[in-house]
N, C-alpha and C positions, 0 to 999 in steps of 0.2 A: 769396391776399392780395389778390385783383381784390375789388372789390365787385357781387354782381347784384342786381337788384329786377326783380320782376313783377308783373302785375296782369293780372286780369279781373273785370269787373261791368258796371256801367251808367253808371259815369262816363266822362268824358271823361281818356283814361289820359295822354297825351305828356307835358303838365305835371306831373302828378301822379309820371310815372316820373323827370322830371328832380329835380323837389324831392326823391325819393329818392336817387338820386346825390348831391346836395350833402350829406345826413348819410352817406352809406358814401364820400364822397371820401377820407376820412382812409385807406381800406384801399388805395387808389392813383388816381395823379393824372399816368399817362404820354399816357392818352387816353381818350374815352367815346364811347359809342354809344347808341343808343336804334332799334329796330324797331318796328312796329304794324302789326296787320292792320285791312284797312278797305275795304270792296267787294269782299272774295276777292283781296284784294292785300297784299304785303307792304311796305310802305315802311321804308328804311332811312336813317338821318343818323347820321354819327361824323366826329370830330375827333382829332388829334394834341394833347397838349398837354392843359392844365388843366382842366376841366369848363364852365369859362366860355368857353371856346373853341367850344362846341357852341352856344350858345346863340343865335346869327346862324342856323342852320341848322332850328333850330325850326318857322320857319314851314312848313318842306317838308314837315312831318308831317300828316295829316288829322286836325284838331280833334274828328271823331264818330269816333274809335277810341276801343271799349271793351277791345282786348286790346291787349299790348305788354310789352317786356321793356328792360332796360337795362343797361350795364355803365361799369364804369371801371375802368381798366387798371392795373396793375403789370408791367412787362413781363419775362418770362420769354425766351420763343422770338421774337426777332426785336424791332426797337429800336421805339420810339414813331412810328409812323408813322398816315397815315388807312388804309393797304389793313392794318396788321397791329391796328387797333384793332378791338372788337366790337361790334356784333354781325358774325356774318360768315353768308353768306347768298347760297344760288342754287336758281334753280327751284323756288323757292315755299315753301321751308324754311328755317327761321334758328335760330344756335347762339350763346349766351353760354357762357363757362366762367371757372370759376377754380380754379387748379392748375395739376397739371404733368402730361402722357402720357408716360411714361417712355421708352415705346419708339413713338413717332411717329416716329423716322428709318426704320423697316423698316417701319410702317404704309403710309407716304408713298412709300416706293421701288415696293410693291408697287403701289400705287394709280397712280403714274407708268408703270409698266408696263403697266397696264392702259388708258392712254390719258388718266388725271385729269389736268387744268390745275390747277395752282394758281396764287392770287394772290397768295397772303401768305408770310409766313415763321415762321406761329405751327404749335405742336403742335393748336390747336384745331380749323384747320380740316381737319385729317386726320379728325376727328368726324364733320364737316358730310359730307362726302363716303362715307363707310362708312355713313351714315344715308342719302343720296340715292341710293345704289345698291342697298339695300332699299325705299324709298319708290319707285323707279321701276320696280319690279316690279309693284307694287301692294298691299306691303304697308302693314298699318298701323305708327303710330310705335310702338304699344306693342310689335307682334311685333318690329319692327326693331332697338328697345332689346335684348328679349332675345336677339339675336343680335349685336349687334354689342358689348354691354356685357362679354361676356367677354374680347373682343381687347384690351381696353383696360386698361395698367398704368400705375400711377400714383397720385397724389391727385385730387382732380377732384368739381369739382361744376356741374350744367350744367343750360341752362334751355333749351327746344327748342319752335320754334312751326312750324307746317306750316300752308298757308293752305287744304289739305284737310279740316282739322278745327280751322275759325275760331272754336270757344268754347272751346277746351280749349287749355291748355299741360303740359307735360312736363318733370318737372323728374327730377334725377338727384343721388345724395351718396354720394362713395364718397373720404373721407378729407379733405374739405375741407367748411365748414360750411355749412348750409342749411337755412330756417324756414320755414313756411309759416304765415301769419296769415289767420284766419279772421274774417271781417266778416259783416254782414248783407248776402245776395244779390252777393259779393264775396269775392274771394279773393285775395290776395298771395301772394308769396315774396321772399328775401330772404337776403342772407349772414348777414345778424344781424338781431335784432327791432326795432332799433333808428328804422330810418327807416319801421315799420310802425306803430309804438305810438300815432301820432295817429288812426289807424284800425280798430285793433281790439285786443282783450284776452287773447284765444285763440289759441296757438300751438301747432303739433304739427311736432316736432322731427324730421328724418327721423334716421334711424342708417346706418351706412355699410354698402353693400350695397342699399339700397332705391332704388325709383323711383316717380312720383307722376306721377300726370293731375288736373290742377285744373281747374275749372269755375266758376263765378260758385256755386254749390251747396256748395261742399267740395274735398275732395282725395279719389282713392283710392291706397292705397299697396300696392305689391307688393316682395318680395324680388327679387334678381337670376335667381334659379331662376323667379319668376314665378308664387310663392306669396301670397295677398294678405293683407296685416297691417291688424292693430287698432292704430291708433293713439289713445290716449288725447291730448285737448287739456289746454293746462297753463294757466294765468293769469299774466300777467307784470304788474306793477302801477308800474312805470317811470313818471315824470311826463314827458310830451312835454315840456314846457318846460326840464326837466334838460340837455336838449339843445341849448340855443339860447345864445346869446352872453350875453344879459340885459344889453346895455348894454357890455361889453368889447369894446375891440380886439380879442381874440383869445381862441379855447379853452382854449390854455396859462393866459393870464393869470386868467381867469375859474377854472380850476378851482385854481389855487393859492390864488386866495382864497376858496376854497369850504374849504378844510382845515379851520379852527377848528370851524364847522361840521358836519363832516360827521368831527371827532374827536368831539365833543359825542355826536353821533347815536349813535357806535360805542361810548362807553363808558356812556350810558344802559342799550343792548341789554343789556351784559353784566356790568351791575354795578346794584346794587341801591343806590341813593345813602344812603337809608335807613337801613342797617342797615350799610352800608358792606362788604356782602357780594360774593361773585363769582357770577354766573349761568352754571352749565356749560350751558345746556339750546342753543347754538347753537354749538356746537364744534365738532358732527360727531365728537364721541367718544362717544356711543351705539353707533354700530355698529361700533366698532374694540373688539377682545378685547386690552387695555391689557395682562392678565397672560399674553400671549404676545410681547409686545414686548418687545426686548434693547436695540434701537438703530434711531436714525432714519436718514435716510438723504432728504435736499432735492433735487429735479432742478426746473431753473427755467433760463429766457434772459434775459439783457440786465438791466433793470433790478428784474427777477425775483428773479435770480441774486444780484444783489448784498443784497436784501432778504433771501435767504436765508443769508449770511454772516454776516448780524445775527443769525439765527434760530440759527445752530449756538454762537454766543455765549451765547443764551440758553436753549437746550434743556440744554446742558451745566453751567449757572451754576445754573438754576432748578431744573426735575424731576431734573437730572443724569444724562441719558441721553448715551450718547456717540452723537456726532451725524457725520457728511460733508456735504457740498456738491456738486454734479455739475453741471456744465453739460449740461443735456438733450441737446444736440445730438453731446455726447461720450460719455453716458453708457451707453449699451447696445452698444459698439462694442468695449469692454475686458474684455467681461465679468466686470462688478462681484459684490464678494463680498455678494450677499444672499442671503436665504431667509425661511422663515417667520417669523424671529425679529426682521425688518425690517419697519419702518413705513415707506413712500415717501411723501414730500410733496410734492405737485407743488403750485409756485406759479405761477400765470400770471392776469392780469387779465385776457383775452377768454376763456380757458378755452378756446382754438381752437387753440395754439402748437402746431403741429406738431410739433417733438421734444419738446416735452414729456408730450405725447397719446403719442407711440412709447414713451417711458420709460415710462409710467404701464403699456402694454398688456406692456409686456416685464417690467417687475416684478410683474404680476399671476400672467404664465405662469412664473416662478421661485416662484411661493408667497407673495409678501408682500402684508400689508395697504397698501392704499392710500389715500390721504387727500389731498382737493385745498384748496388754498386761493387761492380765485378770485373776481372780482366779478362776472360775468355768470351769472346763473342758468340752469341747463337748456343750459349750453353744454357741448361734449364732453366736455372733461377730467375736472369732476364728473360726468357721466353715465357715464363708464369706471371711474371710482376704488370704492371701498366706501362711501365716505361723504367729504361737503364739508362745507367750512368758509365761509362767504361774507362776504366784506368787506362788501358793500353801501354802496361809497363811490358809488352813481350812477354813470353813462354819463361816461365821459372818452373827449372828441373829437382831443383834441391830442396829436399822435404821439410828441411827447416826455412820457414819464409824469410826472407828479409827483402829484398827491392819489392816485392809485391805488400809488405806491411808498410814501407815508408810510402810506398805509391798510395795508398790506402790514406795514411794520415795529410799527404799533399792535398788529393783528391777532395777529403772532406775539409780542410782548409778552403780549397776554392770553391766548392760547395756551397758550404756556408757563405760565404761571400757572397755568391750568387744571390742566394735566399736573403741575406741583407742587402742590396741593392734593389729586391724586386719590391722589399716590406717598406724598405727606408727610414731601416734600424740603424745606418751608418750615412753622417755627412760625407761631402763628395770629398773633402778632404782626406778625413780617414780612409777612405775605401783606397785613396790614392798612395797613402802611405801603408797600406796594407800589400798592395801590390806591387809598392817600388821595395817592399823587403822580398817578396819572393823573387824577385829577379836575382839576388844576392845568395840564395839558395845553392844553385850547383856550382858555385867555385869555392864556396864555404864546405859543400859536400867533398869535393877535391884534396881539400886539405885537411878535412876528418879521415879521409883515406890516407893522407901522407902517415897518418900516426901508426901506421901498420906496424913498424918495426919495435916502435917502443911497447906495444901493446901484447906482441910476439914476446919480448925479452919476459916480459912480467907474467906471462901466462905460462911460461916454464915454471913460476913460483906455485901455482896454484893447481899441479898435476895430483897432486894427493890429497885434495879436501874432498869432502864425503857430504859436505851441508853446508849452506851457506844461504843468508838473507840478503834480500835487495829492498832497498825501500827509497821512497821517492812523495812529493808531495802536488798537488795540482797536475799540470799535465805531467808532470816524473813519476807521478804515483801510475800510471799506466806503462809507460817505459819501465820502472823497475819489475811491473809482474811480465810485461815483454820479455827482460832480460833474462828472467828466471827461468823463464820457459825456453829462451834457447839456450841455454848452459842445460840444462837439463836433457834437451833432446838430442843433443849431439854428444855431450861429454858423459852423460849418465849420472853427472851431479846432482846431489838433491838439493833445489834453489826453490827458496818461496820469495813471492815477493808482498809487500806490505806498504800501506800509507805509511808514512814516519811517524803523523801522530797516532798511530794505534799500537807502536812501539810497549807503550807502558799497558797497554790491555791485554797482555799475555806472552807475546815474543820477546820481551827483557829479560823472562825467566831464562832463556835458552843462551843468553850473551855470556861468555867464558872468553879467554884468551884463545882458546883454541878455535872460535868460531869465526869466519870469516864475512862480513857484512858489506857489503856493494850499496853506495849510496850515491844516489843521481842526484846533485847537488849544482843546478845551474843558477847565472847569477841573478836569479829573478826574483819577486816580490816576495817569495816563500824559503828566500835564501836563508837569511836567520833563525827561521823555524827550524830548518831543516841542521843548522849548524848545533842550535840546542840539543837535537836530536844524537848527534855525534858524540856531543859531550858528554851526552847520557850510555851512548855506549862506551865512551872512554872511559868513563868510571868505573866501568865493570872491566875492564880489561880485553873488551873484545876488538878485533882487529878490522880495521875500517880502510876500505879501497874505496876510492871517489872519483865522479865522474863529473867532473866540472866543466862551464865554458870559460876559458881564455888560461891567463896566469892567476893562480892562487896562492900567495905566499902562505895563507892563516891554515890553509887547508893540509899544504907540504910539510906544514910544522905538525898538524895534528893526526896526519891517516897514514899508515903505512904505506900507500902508494896513491898519487892521482893520476889517472887518464884524461887529459885535455882535450877536449873538443872546440872549435873556433865557436865565438860568441855572436849571437845575433839577437837585437831587442825585441823578441817576438817568441811567446810559448811555446806557439806551435812548432814554428820551424826549428827551436831548439830544441823542441823533443824530438824532430827527427834526425839532428848532429847528435843527439846523446842516443839514439838506437843504433845509429851505424857504429859508434866506439863500442857498444854491447855487442853488437853484432860479431865485430872482428874480434873480440876476446873471446868471447864462446867457440869461434872458429878455430884459435889458436891454441885454446885448451884441451878444445877435444883433436887435434893436430898432435899437437905434443902427447897427450894420452893413448892415441893410436886408434881411435872410432874409426868408424865408419860415417864421414861428415856426411855426405850426401842421400846414406841410405840407412839410416840410424834403428836399431831394432825395433821388432815390433809397429814401427810408425810406416804410414802410406800416406801419400802426398795429396790426395783426395779423396774424403770420409764418403764413400757413398751408400754407407750401410748405418742404421742408426743403433 
């Protein structure tokens, strides 16, 4: 979950690395540090807190340095402090690390018994001292890695710098993401491609069990057994401007407002607008043997899990597959009933979510076919799966997912229509109706964004809440769960999501005049059921905020407030629009409360450790 970056070339690198860390700060912002080599010496600066705390120390780095590496930390072992910040260095070597060394305690005790003194509480410092023990024997970094890597257990990506090899950096990947960027007479590495896009288009993605030596001329790669590997470069076409705020105060707000255009691009990619027919080319189904598939199983975490709950409704009603949804963090620990007749679909924005990746590996070992729904091309999960369906929503920097969540909903809807067409479970007329409704989404999404002033005004009344419930039914149940997550992620208000019908099975005991209940109540087939739930809350003097579709005089009379979004006669697309209202609501509550919208406390964008 930490962010790491490094450079070797002819440019002055301290500021380049700092700017790269700015683009990686969503991966961790407990502390940051940079180390560079110049004139045969390693110079390091680091500071606890967010990256801006490092800025005053940047003058201590030699501007002439053209090789260096940086780190922004999400703390696992040891509290955020200057001592625990990376890079960790001593005796002419320096190490940065993303991941967890699971057996670090045993290794640390062995090193202490040998007389080694530790300066930090981190598991990373163990790696440094194991490396130094070999280097002090006159061993090269290459040979030292071959000896020390088999001793490490866990997930880790490493950057290593040694003053005795001042024109090279060493990298290691095992479980945590790492990518090499190749420019002209310069080479980069990072946790993900985003900070490298302004400088290079060609990338090498290391696999687990590989390490590399990079110079300004390029990269050499070996496996942990020391066998050299051939690594083809891939080209990425992300626009570097897509990772900027473009005049918005926060990435989250920018990404909320990108949704109509993102919907339009997605629909154009999968729908022939002239013939109103579905294009199957990009769904990843060409590498899946559908004849063998009898059931589907989603694995995902966080917002992706809630999107997968919507996916379950879609898969069972449109292509008519039996479908299960499981938290990836629980999936492989209960010995699920899966096998060659199961298609396991892994949903992840980053493609690096550790539990989801482990679930894919588990499913493959059980003989399942696997497919990734992912936003980041060439990331670990799609590379591990038999096939991949890319969302192509563009970079999402805000830690709280917005456009990636609604992109998951939309792409799952399109995917279900593709399966339904191949399985002949929808008539041509019904499929055409679904496709016609898809075209309505972008302009309706723009209308949903036009509600922001009303939403911001009501959010002012929500500043002092400490608890709230979110309820919904059908597709809106998953949206209630996601709405609760958004609010607590960025405003730190405790929120819980429930299916409306479950109120009477416990949560109704919490209802009183001080408790706010946010009800997702679109005008769908479950509308009357939700009205009954609202009346139960009113009878106990609960305060109700309704998210509905179109104008609803009845709700206006029975609820404290009504936030309306455009109406569409399609439950999945209505769920997308409802979600956009809840995203704006969470954003403005957090904004008024003065919390850090883009970088909420204790969270990181990509969860790459279990």
